[in-house]
Each structure stands twice: as structure tokens, then as C-alpha cells.
C-alpha positions in Angstrom: 2.1 172.4 18.3 2.1 175.4 20.7 4.7 173.8 22.9 7.0 173.3 19.9 6.7 176.9 18.9 7.2 178.1 22.4 10.3 175.8 22.9 11.8 177.1 19.6 11.2 180.7 20.7 12.8 180.0 24.1 15.8 178.3 22.4 16.2 181.3 20.0 16.0 183.7 22.9 18.7 181.8 24.8 21.0 181.7 21.7 20.6 185.4 21.1 21.3 186.3 24.8 24.4 184.0 24.9 25.7 185.5 21.6 25.2 189.1 22.7 26.9 188.5 26.1 29.9 187.0 24.3 30.2 190.0 22.0 29.9 192.3 25.0 32.6 190.5 26.8 34.9 190.6 23.8 34.2 194.3 23.4 35.0 194.9 27.0 38.3 193.1 26.7 39.2 195.1 23.6 38.3 198.4 25.4 40.4 197.3 28.4 43.4 196.6 26.1 43.0 200.0 24.4 43.0 201.7 27.8 46.0 199.8 28.8 47.9 200.7 25.6 46.9 204.3 25.9 48.2 204.4 29.5 51.5 202.9 28.4 51.9 205.4 25.6 51.1 208.3 27.9 53.7 207.0 30.4 56.3 206.7 27.7 55.6 210.2 26.4 55.7 211.7 29.9 59.1 210.0 30.5 60.5 211.3 27.3 59.3 214.8 28.1 60.8 214.7 31.5 64.2 213.6 30.1 64.1 216.5 27.6 63.2 218.9 30.3 66.1 217.7 32.5 68.6 218.0 29.6 67.3 221.6 28.9 67.8 222.5 32.6 71.3 221.1 32.6 72.2 223.0 29.5 70.7 226.2 30.9 72.8 225.8 34.1 76.0 225.3 32.1 75.3 228.3 29.9 74.5 230.4 33.0 77.8 229.4 34.6 79.7 230.2 31.5 78.0 233.6 31.3 78.8 234.3 34.9 82.5 233.5 34.3 82.5 235.7 31.2 80.9 238.6 33.2 83.5 238.2 36.0 86.3 238.3 33.5 84.9 241.3 31.8 84.5 243.1 35.1 88.1 242.3 36.0 89.3 243.7 32.7 87.4 246.9 33.1 88.4 247.5 36.7 91.9 246.1 36.3 91.4 244.4 39.6 93.5 241.3 40.1 93.0 239.2 43.2 96.4 237.6 42.8 
């Protein structure tokens, strides 16, 4: 009788350990997927931010060039200086 009870206890212990390991493995896989998705989302966001920053720089350069031309024209008007 003692052997049967000990064998049942051993089998239950094995079943519990196998089940808990399986759940841990599934949890680890889910965590890995979550990290991977977060990394992809971060990369996409960074790429979008860099594109916006590049466009803003391009716009600033164009506006600066336009302002420089306008300033040059204003100076020529005030001084009456023609390089022609």
C-alpha cells in the first residue's frame, strides 16, 4: 500500500513539473514575441521621426535661402547698387 501511495505521489510530482515547465516555456515565448514587437515598433517610430526631422531641415534651408535673397534685394534697393 505504501508503494502505491509513493508511486502516485511521484507521478503527480512529475505531472506538475512537466506542466509548469510547459507554461514557463509558453510564457517565455510570449515575452520574446512582445520584445520583438516592441523593437519593431520602436524602429518604425524612429524612422518616422528621422524622416520628419529631415523634411524640417530641408524646409528650414529653403526658407533661409529665400530670406537671404530677399535681404540681398532689399540691400540693393536701399543702396541703389547694381552689379550689372
